[in-house]
LUMTORZA-612613 format. One record per residue (C-alpha): x, y, z; residue number from 1. Coordinates in Angstrom, 3 decimals. Example, Ala and Ser with C-alpha at 12.3 -4.5 7.8 and 13.67 -1.06 7.14 Angstrom:
% LUMTORZA-612613
R        c1        c2        c3   nr
R    12.300    -4.500     7.800    1
R    13.670    -1.060     7.140    2
This chain:
% LUMTORZA-612613
R        c1        c2        c3   nr
R   161.212  -104.924  -201.394    1
R   164.436  -102.978  -201.676    2
R   164.858  -100.152  -199.480    3
R   165.951   -97.021  -201.027    4
R   169.582   -95.802  -200.388    5
R   172.448   -94.163  -202.065    6
R   175.322   -96.884  -201.742    7
R   177.217   -97.737  -204.710    8
R   175.259   -99.858  -207.567    9
R   177.578  -102.201  -209.796   10
R   175.863  -100.432  -212.764   11
R   177.300   -97.072  -211.781   12
R   179.885   -95.988  -213.798   13
R   182.933   -94.514  -212.469   14
R   182.842   -91.032  -214.138   15
R   180.153   -88.624  -213.593   16
R   176.602   -89.979  -214.659   17
R   175.829   -86.652  -216.570   18
R   179.231   -86.621  -218.316   19
R   178.109   -87.217  -221.752   20
R   181.648   -88.201  -223.054   21
R   181.773   -90.993  -220.410   22
R   178.108   -92.154  -220.273   23
R   176.889   -95.503  -220.998   24
R   174.309   -96.567  -223.437   25
R   171.707   -98.849  -222.005   26
R   168.982  -101.364  -223.260   27
R   166.003  -101.364  -221.003   28
R   163.608  -104.046  -222.456   29
R   162.797  -103.143  -226.011   30
R   164.100   -99.289  -225.723   31
R   167.856   -98.257  -225.811   32
R   168.654   -95.295  -223.793   33
R   171.663   -93.044  -224.289   34
R   172.016   -90.592  -221.567   35
R   174.517   -88.631  -223.337   36
R   172.359   -87.444  -225.907   37
R   169.157   -87.496  -223.657   38
R   167.677   -90.012  -226.180   39
R   165.250   -92.988  -225.828   40
R   164.932   -95.045  -229.084   41
R   162.484   -98.187  -229.910   42
R   163.428   -99.585  -233.569   43
R   163.727   -96.490  -235.735   44
R   161.571   -94.082  -233.539   45
R   163.359   -91.626  -231.047   46
R   162.120   -89.277  -228.452   47
R   164.146   -86.663  -226.791   48
R   164.273   -86.226  -223.133   49
R   164.040   -83.318  -221.018   50
R   167.682   -83.022  -219.269   51
R   165.769   -83.740  -215.910   52
R   163.842   -86.904  -217.165   53
R   166.943   -88.217  -218.456   54
R   168.873   -87.787  -215.209   55
R   166.015   -89.463  -213.290   56
R   166.312   -92.369  -215.781   57
R   169.979   -92.580  -215.341   58
R   169.596   -92.686  -211.270   59
R   166.709   -95.481  -211.753   60
R   169.477   -97.491  -213.948   61
R   172.120   -97.164  -211.609   62
R   170.210   -98.323  -208.605   63
R   168.370  -101.173  -209.913   64
R   166.879  -103.129  -208.844   65
R   166.648  -100.644  -205.576   66
R   163.735   -98.359  -204.966   67
R   164.949   -94.747  -205.279   68
R   163.214   -92.429  -202.975   69
R   162.031   -88.786  -204.073   70
R   164.552   -87.560  -201.435   71
R   167.396   -89.225  -203.164   72
R   166.425   -87.729  -206.741   73
R   166.051   -84.228  -205.510   74
R   169.727   -84.726  -203.717   75
R   171.140   -86.081  -206.680   76
R   169.438   -83.891  -209.513   77
R   168.284   -80.592  -207.680   78
R   171.053   -80.628  -205.363   79
R   171.487   -76.584  -205.440   80
R   167.781   -75.696  -206.236   81
R   165.028   -74.748  -203.698   82
R   162.526   -76.987  -204.799   83
R   159.412   -79.075  -203.700   84
R   159.422   -82.797  -204.615   85
R   156.180   -82.097  -206.966   86
R   159.251   -81.382  -209.456   87
R   160.082   -85.438  -209.276   88
R   156.513   -86.024  -210.273   89
R   156.649   -83.906  -213.201   90
R   159.919   -85.146  -214.551   91
R   158.625   -88.409  -213.960   92
R   155.529   -87.880  -216.005   93
R   157.488   -86.453  -218.924   94
R   159.890   -89.596  -218.789   95
R   156.560   -92.045  -219.041   96
R   155.074   -89.677  -221.592   97
R   158.227   -90.399  -223.947   98
R   158.252   -93.801  -223.239   99
R   154.524   -94.227  -223.947  100
R   154.856   -92.264  -227.177  101
R   157.407   -94.940  -228.143  102
R   154.594   -97.761  -227.899  103
R   156.391   -99.194  -224.943  104
R   154.926   -99.600  -221.386  105
R   155.154   -96.583  -219.250  106
R   154.909   -98.920  -216.548  107
R   158.517   -99.802  -217.180  108
R   158.839   -96.966  -214.535  109
R   157.078   -98.462  -211.572  110
R   155.655   -96.220  -208.584  111
R   156.351   -97.809  -205.255  112
R   153.804   -96.256  -202.864  113
R   155.176   -94.188  -200.225  114
R   158.904   -94.920  -201.149  115
R   159.457   -93.896  -204.485  116
R   160.371   -95.006  -208.141  117
R   161.882   -98.179  -209.272  118
R   163.274   -99.423  -212.718  119
R   160.801  -102.538  -213.821  120
R   163.372  -104.217  -216.098  121
R   167.114  -105.045  -215.480  122
R   169.146  -102.727  -217.597  123
R   172.075  -104.177  -219.568  124
R   174.774  -102.395  -221.447  125
R   173.697  -101.517  -225.012  126
R   177.032  -100.143  -226.055  127
R   180.214   -98.451  -224.557  128
R   180.411   -95.104  -225.753  129
R   183.916   -93.790  -226.834  130
R   185.961   -92.494  -223.875  131
R   188.117   -89.411  -224.243  132
R   191.403   -89.808  -225.301  133
R   194.408   -90.020  -222.868  134
R   197.778   -87.889  -223.368  135
R   200.262   -90.029  -224.919  136
R   202.708   -89.499  -222.131  137
R   200.351   -90.958  -219.666  138
R   200.645   -94.049  -221.555  139
R   204.326   -94.107  -222.117  140
R   204.709   -93.550  -218.402  141
R   202.369   -96.380  -217.171  142
R   202.190   -99.167  -220.232  143
R   202.031  -102.296  -218.050  144
R   199.333  -100.381  -215.625  145
R   197.307   -99.329  -218.972  146
R   197.281  -102.677  -220.368  147
R   196.346  -104.342  -217.326  148
R   193.319  -101.933  -216.909  149
R   192.203  -102.683  -220.437  150
R   192.328  -106.346  -219.747  151
R   190.708  -106.250  -216.477  152
R   187.877  -104.072  -218.089  153
R   187.491  -106.754  -220.807  154
R   187.382  -109.442  -218.814  155
R   184.668  -107.807  -216.460  156
R   182.406  -106.910  -219.262  157
R   182.367  -110.401  -220.380  158
R   181.333  -111.775  -217.143  159
R   178.781  -109.466  -216.611  160
R   177.161  -110.153  -220.466  161
R   178.098  -113.937  -220.112  162
R   174.624  -114.883  -219.998  163
R   173.245  -112.730  -222.569  164
R   175.920  -114.062  -224.942  165
R   174.679  -117.603  -223.839  166
R   171.169  -116.707  -224.462  167
R   171.815  -115.017  -228.082  168
R   174.519  -117.392  -229.358  169
R   172.768  -120.653  -228.065  170
R   175.775  -123.000  -228.429  171
R   175.512  -126.653  -229.277  172
R   175.911  -128.093  -225.992  173
R   172.871  -126.267  -224.803  174
R   170.648  -128.420  -227.225  175
R   171.020  -131.175  -224.569  176
R   169.460  -129.087  -221.654  177
R   166.071  -129.643  -220.846  178
R   163.370  -128.700  -218.283  179
R   164.150  -126.209  -215.985  180
R   167.784  -125.972  -216.933  181
R   166.998  -124.739  -220.276  182
R   168.129  -120.960  -220.481  183
R   165.307  -120.039  -222.681  184
R   163.096  -121.270  -220.019  185
R   164.753  -119.499  -217.245  186
R   164.533  -116.059  -219.020  187
R   161.005  -116.436  -220.368  188
R   159.880  -117.284  -216.865  189
R   161.565  -114.582  -215.494  190
R   159.817  -111.957  -217.549  191
R   156.524  -113.672  -217.546  192
R   156.712  -113.643  -213.761  193
R   156.735  -109.676  -214.043  194
R   153.070  -109.542  -215.154  195
R   153.410  -106.638  -217.366  196
R   152.119  -106.222  -220.921  197
R   155.827  -105.276  -222.354  198
R   157.483  -108.165  -220.417  199
R   155.083  -110.574  -221.019  200
R   155.902  -109.701  -224.827  201
R   159.448  -110.332  -224.265  202
R   158.989  -113.692  -222.577  203
R   156.793  -115.154  -225.643  204
R   159.599  -114.131  -228.001  205
R   162.570  -115.572  -225.822  206
R   160.217  -118.741  -225.381  207
R   159.687  -118.950  -229.236  208
R   163.316  -118.600  -229.858  209
R   163.720  -121.511  -227.489  210
R   161.263  -123.619  -229.350  211
R   162.891  -122.845  -232.582  212
R   165.891  -124.733  -231.572  213
R   164.075  -127.415  -229.099  214
R   160.668  -127.652  -230.990  215
R   159.500  -130.780  -228.707  216
R   160.787  -129.184  -225.167  217
R   157.546  -129.602  -222.863  218
R   158.692  -127.009  -220.273  219
R   159.184  -124.470  -223.246  220
R   155.842  -125.414  -224.833  221
R   153.912  -125.491  -221.193  222
R   155.622  -121.933  -220.332  223
R   154.546  -120.284  -223.878  224
R   151.149  -121.678  -223.339  225
R   150.683  -119.706  -220.198  226
R   152.256  -116.357  -221.751  227
R   149.831  -116.647  -224.765  228
R   146.990  -117.201  -222.297  229
R   148.182  -114.346  -220.155  230
R   148.285  -112.091  -223.470  231
R   144.492  -112.639  -223.863  232
R   143.145  -112.789  -220.349  233
R   145.413  -110.208  -218.336  234
R   146.058  -107.646  -221.191  235
R   143.244  -108.113  -223.506  236
R   144.672  -109.211  -226.358  237
R   142.442  -111.083  -229.367  238
R   141.187  -114.715  -228.669  239
R   143.486  -116.118  -230.860  240
R   146.489  -115.746  -228.363  241
R   144.160  -118.069  -225.774  242
R   143.483  -120.574  -228.634  243
R   147.297  -120.880  -229.693  244
R   148.148  -121.364  -225.755  245
R   145.836  -124.135  -225.915  246
R   147.020  -125.860  -228.705  247
R   150.707  -125.517  -227.217  248
R   149.568  -126.902  -223.451  249
R   148.038  -129.672  -225.181  250
R   150.780  -130.748  -226.879  251
R   152.930  -130.302  -224.186  252
R   150.769  -132.794  -222.326  253
R   150.998  -135.293  -224.855  254
R   154.723  -135.260  -224.863  255
R   155.186  -135.274  -221.215  256
R   151.881  -136.738  -219.514  257
R   153.571  -136.895  -216.172  258
R   154.866  -133.373  -216.141  259
R   153.341  -131.032  -213.731  260
R   153.381  -128.009  -215.318  261
R   152.104  -129.235  -218.882  262
R   149.154  -130.233  -216.929  263
R   149.064  -126.644  -215.131  264
R   149.325  -124.826  -218.669  265
R   146.449  -127.219  -219.914  266
R   144.529  -125.666  -217.040  267
R   145.297  -122.146  -217.503  268
R   144.212  -122.337  -221.224  269
R   141.445  -124.154  -220.720  270
R   140.255  -121.454  -217.909  271
R   140.803  -118.446  -219.902  272
R   138.727  -120.001  -222.836  273
R   135.499  -120.652  -220.633  274
R   135.888  -124.588  -219.983  275
R   136.205  -124.551  -216.201  276
R   135.318  -128.233  -216.170  277
R   138.520  -129.110  -218.192  278
R   140.577  -126.347  -216.200  279
R   139.637  -128.081  -212.632  280
R   140.627  -131.753  -214.062  281
R   143.972  -130.117  -215.334  282
R   144.694  -128.449  -211.933  283
R   144.038  -131.331  -209.970  284
R   146.121  -133.514  -211.814  285
R   148.891  -130.915  -211.841  286
R   148.577  -130.811  -207.934  287
R   148.956  -134.637  -207.927  288
R   152.014  -134.761  -209.905  289
R   153.475  -131.796  -207.897  290
R   152.093  -131.186  -204.438  291
R   154.220  -128.451  -204.322  292
R   153.245  -126.333  -207.279  293
R   151.614  -123.203  -205.688  294
R   150.711  -121.747  -208.911  295
R   148.191  -124.743  -209.568  296
R   146.963  -124.696  -206.146  297
R   146.231  -120.889  -206.658  298
R   144.898  -121.116  -210.007  299
R   142.389  -124.166  -208.783  300
R   141.307  -121.259  -206.089  301
R   140.805  -118.634  -208.781  302
R   138.392  -121.017  -210.398  303
R   136.472  -121.359  -207.633  304
R   136.464  -117.554  -206.676  305
R   135.202  -117.122  -210.365  306
R   132.129  -118.831  -209.751  307
R   131.602  -117.451  -206.331  308
R   132.673  -120.464  -204.363  309
R   134.509  -118.479  -201.637  310
R   134.046  -121.149  -199.327  311
R   136.418  -123.233  -201.144  312
R   138.587  -120.503  -202.871  313
R   139.414  -118.426  -199.385  314
R   140.911  -121.594  -197.759  315
R   143.025  -122.807  -200.686  316
R   144.574  -119.150  -200.823  317
R   145.064  -119.063  -197.150  318
R   147.043  -122.305  -197.249  319
R   149.045  -121.051  -200.392  320
R   150.021  -117.789  -198.351  321
R   151.190  -119.924  -195.582  322
R   153.447  -121.843  -197.948  323
R   154.552  -118.751  -199.962  324
R   153.908  -115.820  -197.319  325
R   156.083  -113.275  -199.341  326
R   153.919  -113.930  -202.478  327
R   152.234  -110.447  -203.094  328
R   149.647  -112.034  -205.305  329
R   148.557  -114.500  -203.308  330
R   147.293  -111.665  -200.723  331
R   145.674  -109.880  -203.366  332
R   143.524  -112.762  -203.980  333
R   142.893  -113.163  -200.412  334
R   141.696  -109.462  -200.332  335
R   139.523  -110.373  -203.241  336
R   137.695  -113.245  -201.295  337
R   137.129  -111.080  -198.391  338
R   135.665  -108.093  -200.390  339
R   133.217  -110.721  -202.326  340
R   132.130  -111.387  -198.716  341
R   131.674  -107.870  -197.786  342
R   134.477  -107.901  -195.157  343
R   136.270  -104.807  -196.513  344
R   138.450  -104.277  -193.429  345
R   140.059  -107.582  -193.845  346
R   140.361  -107.152  -197.520  347
R   141.903  -103.742  -196.792  348
R   144.643  -105.136  -194.570  349
R   145.660  -108.087  -196.864  350
R   145.754  -105.555  -200.180  351
R   147.939  -103.469  -198.123  352
R   150.199  -106.181  -197.119  353
R   150.329  -107.520  -200.837  354
R   151.367  -103.774  -201.864  355
R   154.106  -103.805  -198.890  356
R   155.415  -107.116  -200.460  357
R   155.851  -105.718  -203.715  358
R   152.657  -105.909  -205.602  359
R   153.914  -103.522  -208.317  360
R   152.421  -104.241  -211.854  361
R   149.147  -102.302  -212.376  362
R   147.323  -105.409  -213.586  363
R   148.016  -107.213  -210.482  364
R   145.920  -104.201  -208.763  365
R   143.208  -104.174  -211.530  366
R   141.672  -107.673  -209.863  367
R   141.429  -105.668  -206.858  368
R   139.819  -102.458  -208.420  369
R   137.341  -104.684  -210.470  370
R   136.325  -106.483  -207.057  371
R   135.585  -103.137  -205.525  372
R   133.641  -102.276  -208.468  373
R   131.446  -105.403  -208.462  374
R   130.866  -105.367  -204.919  375
R   129.302  -102.185  -204.677  376
R   132.286   -99.794  -203.986  377
R   132.998   -97.795  -207.405  378
R   134.326   -94.864  -205.476  379
R   136.958   -96.799  -203.691  380
R   137.413   -98.100  -207.107  381
R   138.121   -94.847  -208.693  382
R   140.268   -93.422  -206.031  383
R   142.646   -96.624  -206.900  384
R   142.304   -96.261  -210.319  385
R   143.595   -92.501  -210.215  386
R   146.904   -93.982  -208.635  387
R   147.234   -96.185  -211.386  388
R   146.513   -94.055  -214.775  389
R   150.242   -93.064  -215.513  390
R   151.397   -96.537  -215.209  391
R   148.575   -98.949  -216.340  392
R   147.775  -100.845  -219.413  393
R   145.521   -98.678  -221.435  394
R   142.968  -101.379  -222.361  395
R   142.925  -102.377  -218.399  396
R   142.453   -98.952  -217.052  397
R   139.887   -97.665  -219.691  398
R   137.723  -100.955  -219.148  399
R   137.791  -100.719  -215.435  400
R   137.445   -96.709  -215.481  401
R   134.490   -96.932  -217.547  402
R   132.983   -99.893  -215.408  403
R   133.576   -97.917  -212.032  404
R   132.461   -94.330  -213.459  405
R   129.172   -96.059  -214.726  406
R   128.411   -97.422  -211.133  407
R   129.455   -93.839  -209.661  408
R   127.174   -92.341  -211.714  409
R   129.538   -90.174  -214.042  410
R   128.130   -91.004  -217.274  411
R   130.258   -88.556  -218.912  412
R   133.470   -90.098  -217.921  413
R   132.254   -93.649  -218.407  414
R   131.405   -92.845  -222.126  415
R   134.812   -91.135  -222.585  416
R   136.569   -94.122  -221.328  417
R   134.590   -96.563  -223.254  418
R   134.996   -94.323  -226.494  419
R   138.821   -94.711  -225.902  420
R   138.515   -98.383  -225.347  421
R   136.710   -99.100  -228.487  422
R   139.464   -97.055  -230.362  423
R   142.204   -99.184  -229.326  424
R   143.336  -102.027  -231.502  425
R   143.678  -105.092  -230.619  426
R   141.156  -105.566  -227.745  427
R   139.614  -108.670  -226.372  428
R   136.163  -109.191  -227.865  429
R   135.099  -110.223  -224.346  430
R   135.941  -106.709  -222.632  431
R   134.257  -105.191  -225.701  432
R   131.121  -107.040  -225.205  433
R   131.560  -106.435  -221.560  434
R   131.797  -102.723  -222.388  435
R   128.927  -102.494  -224.841  436
R   126.302  -103.946  -222.510  437
R   127.374  -101.166  -219.913  438
R   127.670   -98.496  -222.265  439
R   124.557   -98.944  -223.630  440
R   122.767   -98.578  -220.524  441
R   123.909   -95.168  -220.197  442
R   122.250   -92.169  -221.101  443
R   124.419   -90.728  -223.649  444
R   125.267   -93.980  -225.423  445
R   125.832   -93.460  -229.164  446
R   123.211   -94.860  -231.339  447
R   125.522   -96.931  -233.375  448
R   126.231   -99.187  -230.181  449
R   123.001  -100.693  -230.550  450
R   124.041  -103.127  -233.098  451
R   127.094  -104.110  -231.325  452
R   125.192  -104.399  -228.096  453
R   122.767  -106.961  -229.666  454
R   125.668  -108.804  -231.238  455
R   127.047  -109.320  -227.804  456
R   123.899  -110.091  -225.932  457
R   123.279  -112.808  -228.797  458
R   126.499  -114.493  -228.333  459
R   125.982  -114.565  -224.448  460
R   122.603  -116.017  -225.027  461
R   123.860  -118.592  -227.477  462
R   126.851  -119.529  -224.794  463
R   124.546  -119.817  -221.955  464
R   124.740  -119.223  -218.129  465
R   127.326  -121.832  -217.505  466
R   129.217  -120.829  -220.573  467
R   129.550  -117.522  -219.239  468
R   130.626  -118.028  -215.463  469
R   131.940  -114.768  -214.758  470
R   129.411  -113.207  -212.181  471
R   129.610  -109.525  -213.667  472
R   128.695  -110.911  -217.344  473
R   125.784  -112.526  -216.128  474
R   124.725  -109.602  -214.422  475
R   125.115  -107.645  -217.321  476
R   123.033  -110.074  -219.684  477
R   120.459  -109.824  -216.760  478
R   120.265  -106.088  -216.870  479
R   119.962  -106.200  -220.552  480
R   116.956  -108.548  -220.428  481
R   115.271  -106.862  -217.754  482
R   115.660  -103.709  -220.153  483
R   114.130  -105.832  -223.047  484
R   111.375  -106.797  -220.996  485
R   112.251  -110.367  -220.575  486
R   111.935  -110.820  -216.996  487
R   111.828  -114.575  -216.578  488
R   114.695  -115.078  -218.344  489
R   116.436  -112.556  -216.672  490
R   115.563  -113.646  -213.090  491
R   117.460  -116.889  -214.064  492
R   120.672  -114.941  -215.153  493
R   120.387  -112.890  -212.387  494
R   120.024  -115.568  -209.758  495
R   122.971  -117.459  -211.483  496
R   124.975  -114.128  -211.132  497
R   124.225  -113.157  -207.540  498
R   124.857  -116.859  -206.103  499
R   128.052  -116.921  -207.961  500
R   129.192  -113.929  -205.454  501
R   130.796  -110.896  -206.004  502
R   128.113  -108.963  -206.842  503
R   126.557  -106.939  -204.065  504
R   122.836  -106.975  -203.893  505
R   122.894  -102.935  -203.258  506
R   124.689  -102.535  -206.827  507
R   121.603  -104.702  -208.275  508
R   119.126  -102.439  -206.622  509
R   120.664   -99.381  -208.188  510
R   120.457  -100.926  -211.482  511
R   117.887   -98.731  -213.506  512
R   116.595  -101.792  -214.965  513
R   115.818  -103.329  -211.620  514
R   114.405   -99.841  -210.268  515
R   111.989   -99.632  -213.018  516
R   110.433  -103.088  -212.323  517
R   106.816  -103.445  -211.137  518
R   104.401  -106.195  -210.082  519
R   105.689  -109.906  -209.876  520
R   109.106  -109.434  -211.517  521
R   109.950  -106.576  -208.785  522
R   108.572  -109.026  -205.817  523
R   110.851  -111.854  -207.420  524
R   113.683  -109.647  -207.462  525
R   113.229  -108.206  -204.015  526
R   112.943  -111.751  -202.417  527
R   116.032  -112.984  -204.431  528
R   118.052  -110.054  -203.319  529
R   117.237  -110.907  -199.579  530
R   117.933  -114.440  -199.873  531
R   121.339  -113.573  -201.295  532
R   121.936  -111.100  -198.411  533
R   121.506  -113.635  -196.013  534
R   123.819  -116.190  -197.714  535
R   126.369  -113.495  -197.864  536
R   126.248  -112.866  -194.391  537
R   126.240  -116.311  -193.382  538
R   129.182  -117.143  -195.366  539
R   131.152  -114.100  -193.909  540
R   130.549  -115.188  -190.355  541
R   131.577  -118.698  -190.952  542
R   134.991  -117.466  -192.974  543
R   137.986  -118.748  -191.538  544
R   139.977  -116.546  -189.023  545
R   142.725  -114.914  -191.054  546
R   146.040  -116.170  -189.649  547
R   147.407  -112.640  -189.676  548
R   144.302  -111.682  -187.559  549
R   144.792  -114.617  -185.241  550
R   148.487  -113.765  -184.927  551
R   148.058  -110.369  -184.107  552
R   145.212  -111.074  -181.356  553
R   147.557  -113.462  -179.600  554
R   150.046  -110.711  -178.721  555
């Protein structure tokens, strides 16, 4: 992670950044920022910024990709005022509201815990605004100097924008490029790896442009397949994204059966569609073809994690973290494994390490929030959610906010979150099914939810236990079946959910449907929970020693 400092940036203009006549206009992903006019634009839509919000954004542009501390913002913008750093928070909040009003992601402005703020995407010069005319006498006095300055400026501008011109012009000779050298692949992966909704959409646009010119390029097909799957799985978009990604991945495999990334894309698209058997085979083939592909190994570990096979997932993740010690996402998954085993102190240490290494995207944190909620720590989940609210993808935030608040006993807050989630368009059907099941269990759920909840339960039962591998979804089905007085079938689903891990037995005991059980059904549930607790404790005792803790204990 970059330390915040006030050194000169290659993006910093020579004139004062607040001089409207000398200011540059910038392109920030899909937004256009005109600092002189204090204007943000996306297409034909415009948002005026407050003077301080515009100045904050300009400072972030100048210092990209560095993290800008609150103190630096105070020094540069409020140097002569006696104010607290709360005024910085207000300016950033105003800026994010303007970004959100344009339909862009407020996560464009990233909060770096305990350090400050950073701009999430690389700023590019949009256009040069006219500079004030110089007196004619000055040009007559120094004609050669002026001419030389113009030539050097044009040359510098050309060098800075060379990559962008190459991308947009796509010269004929680039048609011969293939594989990882393809500029569309390079740019698309760069945006995809940011793991932000707006950047993932940008990655898809770039990769599609590449495929328009190179329709049978397997690297582009595989990358677009993974980005499409991420639209569905991580950002809650409709199912057709996952299905389109699956078709692209299979085409990539058919064109290049010896290409590891093609099989990895096949594994990811199969996994998000629930075919974990095909996903395992594809990931195994990807690792066989490219043993150094840490993404394939990490994805295979996640399949194990999804099924609660922590004893298989944790060693894989630890091995990946040894090969990729600076990859924050791997450390966050290790935290998930520890949380699933109830080793919360270890989980917190790994998650803190992930944050220190730059776990910046809100969606990355949601997996940990989700684990805290599922494993019986809803209040801790809510505390982390509160830190993410301003920068999160709305569907992700509302989904986990509703779930965590319901577990924490806040029925009013949970219902409000779920109502907002259902008002969004589009949202993944799987997410809405999960929300419908949890919302219906609340006292203040609307009567109109009954039909939707019944439909989601019918779909789940039709798919069966193996077709619904996520432990939390199995748990929701079990609670619905208990509430509908179908204890035998409910016990089957509950056993599958608990044996898959993640779910804390104490969470199950607190469920209204379980508290209302009597007789043989209550006794069977109690025996199952005791057995699961013993298994969970045994797995925690057998968990491999964290290399980080081993290193600390040897000092």
